[in-house]
N, C-alpha and C positions, 0 to 999 in steps of 0.2 A: 624838158625833152634834152635828150644828150643826141650828139650824131660820132660816131667813133670813125672819124677820118684824121688826117693830120695835115694841118694843126685841127684840134677836135673843137664842136662848137656845144655848147650845154647854155640851157637858161631856164628861168625857175621864175612864178609869180607875174606880175603884170609885163605885158610885152613889151617892144620900145614902139610897136606902130601903135599901139592902146593909148602909151601915154604921149606921142606923138598929136595922136588926137586929139587929146584934152591936154592942153598947156597950162589950162586954170588949175586942173587938179594934182598934173605930176610936173617933178623937175627931174630933167636926164642928168648925168652927170658921167661924161667922158674917162678913163681913165690910162695915161700910158703906160701899161706896166712892164714896157720891156725893160727900164732902170730898176727895177724891182731887184735886192739881192740872187733870192733864190732864182730868179728867171736868168740872172746871169752866170751864174754858176753852173746853171742845165744847160747850157750855151741854145736857150732858144732863140728862134729865129724869127716869131710873127706873134704878135697877141693883142688883142681887144677888151676890156673890162666895159662894158655899160652898167651904169646903177641907175634905180629909177627910185623916187623917193616921194612918196604924198607931200603933201603942204605943211606935214606935222614933221617932216623929214624924218619921217620912218621910213625903212627901206621898204618897199613891198614890190619890186622886182632887180632881177637881173640876168645878164648876158656876156657871157665870154666865150672868145676863141682864141686859144693855147691846147698848147701839148700837155695841162692840168686844167683843163675849163671845168670838168665832173669832179673835179677834188677842189675848185675854186666856189661852184655851184652848191655844190654839196657841205663846204662850210659856211655857208648864205646863208643857208634854207630857215637854222633858229632866228635870225633874224627876222627873215623873210614875215615866216609863221607867226612869230609871236611880236612885231611890231615893236624891236629891241629900239630906243633913241641913241641918239647918241651917246649921252649920257651912259649911258649902261654898257653899252659896248666898251665905252670905256677904262672899267673897272673889267673887264674881263683881261685876265694875264694869258697869251696865247704864249708856245716854248718856241724860240727862237732857235736856231733858221727850219720853219718848216713850211708848208705851204699853205695852213689854216693860221698861220701868224701873219703869212700877205694878204690873206683873205679880211682878215678881220682889221688888218690893218689900213686896206685899201678904202674902208669904210671909214675912217678917222680923220 
């Protein structure tokens, strides 16, 4: 889902409502993204990233509200779809400074 508002809203995978209803299956991690370098230089005013992990600590869902929400969620889709572990994600070398770098960095 993507909503083109300002700020934008995007999500993929397991929803926050589903994760909250099943705490025995999922963990929710809220990230403060406003101190991220990419967002500071872009003068973003508002943003929040919610990551949903299964009990094996694989990313299974994500939701973001920010000016780049659709880009972040697009960057996280492979991790959600293929069930990458933190060790596998740590092997990825992304180019700094890009929003993709920020997306993967939020997972580690």
